[in-house]
C-alpha positions in Angstrom: 0.1 -0.3 0.1 2.4 3.0 -1.2 0.8 6.9 -2.2 0.3 5.5 -5.8 -2.8 2.5 -4.6 -6.3 3.5 -4.3 -7.1 0.1 -4.3 -5.6 -3.7 -2.7 -6.7 -7.0 -2.4 -4.7 -7.6 0.4 -2.7 -10.6 0.7 0.1 -12.3 3.3 2.8 -14.8 4.0 3.4 -17.5 5.2 4.4 -15.8 8.3 1.0 -16.1 9.9 -1.5 -17.3 7.8 -2.5 -20.4 8.1 -2.4 -23.4 5.9 -3.0 -23.9 2.4 -2.6 -22.0 -0.9 -3.8 -18.4 0.7 -0.6 -15.7 -0.5 -0.9 -14.3 -3.9 0.6 -17.1 -6.6 0.0 -14.4 -10.0 4.3 -14.8 -9.9 3.9 -18.0 -9.1 2.1 -19.6 -12.0 3.2 -17.5 -14.9 7.4 -16.0 -13.6 10.3 -17.8 -14.6 10.5 -21.4 -15.3 12.3 -23.2 -12.4 11.2 -20.6 -9.8 8.4 -20.8 -11.1 5.9 -23.0 -13.6 5.6 -20.1 -15.9 1.7 -21.0 -17.5 1.8 -17.6 -19.6 4.0 -16.1 -21.4 5.4 -12.5 -22.8 5.6 -11.6 -26.0 8.7 -10.9 -27.9 6.2 -8.5 -29.5 5.9 -7.3 -26.2 9.4 -5.8 -25.4 9.9 -5.0 -28.8 6.9 -1.8 -28.2 8.8 -1.0 -25.4 11.8 -0.5 -26.9 10.4 2.0 -29.4 10.8 4.9 -26.6 13.4 5.9 -24.6 13.9 7.5 -21.3 14.9 11.4 -22.3 18.7 9.9 -21.2 18.1 7.7 -24.6 18.0 4.6 -22.0 15.2 2.1 -22.7 12.0 2.7 -20.9 12.6 1.1 -17.2 9.2 -0.9 -17.7 10.3 -3.1 -19.5 12.7 -4.1 -17.1 10.5 -4.3 -14.0 7.6 -6.5 -16.1 9.0 -9.2 -17.8 12.5 -11.3 -17.6 14.9 -11.4 -20.8 18.8 -11.8 -21.8 19.4 -8.1 -21.5 22.3 -7.4 -22.9 24.8 -6.5 -19.8 23.0 -9.1 -17.9 19.8 -9.1 -15.7 19.2 -11.9 -12.5 16.9 -13.9 -12.7 16.1 -15.1 -8.8 20.3 -14.9 -7.9 21.0 -16.6 -11.2 21.8 -14.9 -14.5 19.2 -14.8 -17.1 22.2 -16.8 -19.4 23.1 -19.8 -16.7 19.8 -20.2 -16.0 18.4 -21.4 -19.6 21.8 -21.7 -21.4 19.9 -23.9 -24.1 17.0 -20.6 -24.9 18.2 -17.2 -24.2 15.0 -16.1 -25.9 12.5 -17.3 -23.7 10.9 -14.8 -22.4 8.7 -14.9 -18.9 7.1 -12.6 -16.4 8.5 -10.6 -13.4 6.0 -8.1 -12.6 4.6 -9.6 -9.2 7.6 -11.8 -8.7 9.2 -12.2 -5.3 12.6 -11.6 -6.5 14.4 -9.0 -4.4 14.0 -11.9 -1.2 16.2 -14.4 -3.4 13.9 -17.2 -2.9 14.8 -20.6 -4.4 11.5 -21.1 -5.7 8.4 -18.2 -5.6 6.0 -18.8 -2.8 2.5 -19.5 -3.4 2.0 -17.4 -0.6 3.4 -13.8 -2.7 3.2 -11.1 0.8 2.7 -8.6 -2.5 -0.9 -7.3 -2.8 -3.5 -7.6 -6.0 -3.4 -3.6 -6.7 -6.4 -2.9 -8.9 -6.4 0.7 -8.4 -3.5 2.8 -8.6 -2.9 6.3 -9.1 -1.6 6.0 -13.4 -4.7 4.2 -14.2 -6.4 6.5 -12.8 -4.7 9.4 -14.5 -5.0 7.5 -18.2 -8.8 7.1 -17.7 -9.0 10.9 -17.9 -6.8 11.2 -20.6 -9.0 8.7 -22.3 -12.0 10.5 -21.5 -11.2 13.5 -22.4 -9.7 12.5 -25.5 -12.9 10.1 -26.8 -15.1 13.5 -25.6 -13.2 15.2 -28.5 -11.0 16.8 -25.8 -7.8 15.3 -26.6 -5.8 18.8 -25.7 -6.9 18.3 -21.9 -5.1 15.0 -22.3 -2.4 15.1 -22.9 -0.8 16.6 -19.1 -2.2 13.2 -18.0 0.0 11.0 -20.2 2.9 13.3 -19.9 2.7 12.8 -15.9 2.8 9.1 -16.3 5.7 9.4 -18.7 7.5 11.6 -17.2 7.7 9.1 -14.0 9.8 7.2 -15.6 11.6 9.6 -17.5 10.3 9.5 -21.0 10.1 13.0 -22.8 6.0 14.5 -23.5 4.1 13.7 -26.0 4.4 15.1 -29.3 2.4 17.9 -30.2 -0.5 18.3 -32.7 -1.8 14.4 -31.6 -5.5 13.7 -33.3 -8.2 12.1 -31.4 -7.8 8.8 -33.2 -3.1 9.3 -31.8 -3.7 9.9 -28.9 -6.5 7.0 -28.2 -3.1 5.0 -29.5 -0.9 6.7 -27.8 -2.9 6.1 -24.9 -3.2 2.4 -25.6 -0.1 2.1 -25.6 1.0 3.7 -22.6 -1.8 1.6 -20.7 -0.1 -1.7 -21.8 3.9 -0.2 -20.5 1.9 0.5 -17.5 0.0 -2.1 -16.2 1.0 -4.8 -18.2 0.0 -8.4 -15.9 -2.4 -6.1 -14.9 -5.7 -7.7 -15.7 -5.9 -3.9 -18.0 -5.0 -5.2 -21.6 -7.6 -7.2 -23.3 -10.5 -5.0 -21.9 -8.9 -1.6 -23.4 -9.4 -3.7 -26.7 -12.3 -4.5 -26.5 -13.8 -1.3 -25.3 -12.4 0.7 -28.4 -13.3 -3.0 -30.8 -9.5 -4.1 -31.3 -10.2 -7.3 -30.9 -10.5 -8.4 -34.3 -8.5 -10.8 -36.7 -6.0 -8.0 -37.2 -4.3 -8.5 -34.1 -2.3 -11.6 -35.1 -1.5 -9.1 -38.2 0.2 -7.3 -36.1 1.0 -9.9 -32.9 1.9 -13.9 -33.9 0.7 -14.5 -31.2 -2.4 -14.3 -31.6 -2.8 -16.7 -34.8 -5.1 -18.7 -32.4 -8.1 -15.2 -32.5 -11.4 -16.9 -33.6 -13.3 -13.4 -34.5 -17.0 -13.5 -33.7 -15.9 -16.6 -31.8 -13.3 -15.5 -29.3 -14.0 -12.8 -27.4 -16.0 -15.2 -25.4 -15.5 -18.1 -22.8 -16.7 -21.1 -23.6 -19.8 -21.8 -20.9 -19.3 -24.9 -19.2 -20.7 -28.5 -20.2 -21.9 -28.8 -16.5 -23.5 -25.7 -16.6 -25.8 -25.5 -19.6 -26.7 -29.0 -18.6 -27.5 -27.6 -15.4 -30.2 -25.0 -16.5 -31.8 -25.3 -19.6 -32.0 -21.6 -20.8 -28.5 -21.8 -20.7 -27.0 -21.3 -24.5 -23.3 -21.9 -25.4 -21.1 -19.5 -26.9 -21.0 -18.5 -29.9 -18.1 -20.8 -31.9 -18.0 -23.2 -28.8 
């Protein structure tokens, strides 16, 4: 709970919680292989998007190194072991870093991580305000809210003269970098009707996407059997 937190789901570690899975386990499921099960991976496309902007000092967006484990030139440790040493067979792999307890030097990611899940934080509010203003046609008024988030990580202000559509795209990109692994991207794309086959053209990992089907998950057959009025979602 820090000064930018507005609402968090509170978690604690094994020191005072009862037996069983009781802490935040996101990193245990989708963190780097070895310390975690690595059931979910960031895409190469996502990493390359971070690299399209740089700080005022010419450095990479610092949110990249805080969100993702990758074979960084100059080295990057994964739970105390150099990346290239831990994954010598494939140094091109990518893993999520956010929400991991890497700072504790654990051999394995704990099921019972004491990190709170942030539901709403200040950067999200600033970007939502910018989006609302832009969608109302008040694009100039949206600039300070986006620039405040960018300034926090050392990035330059947005270029002047953006159209409404250009500003929308910049806000979506900023949300993608700022809120990675925080459960926002799907809703952002859905809100602007961007869940369509063109996703595959932008990111090869979306080859699975089928328009008219993939927007919804299947309803479990057990639920359909219990409710004669239930109908399976299209395509499943």
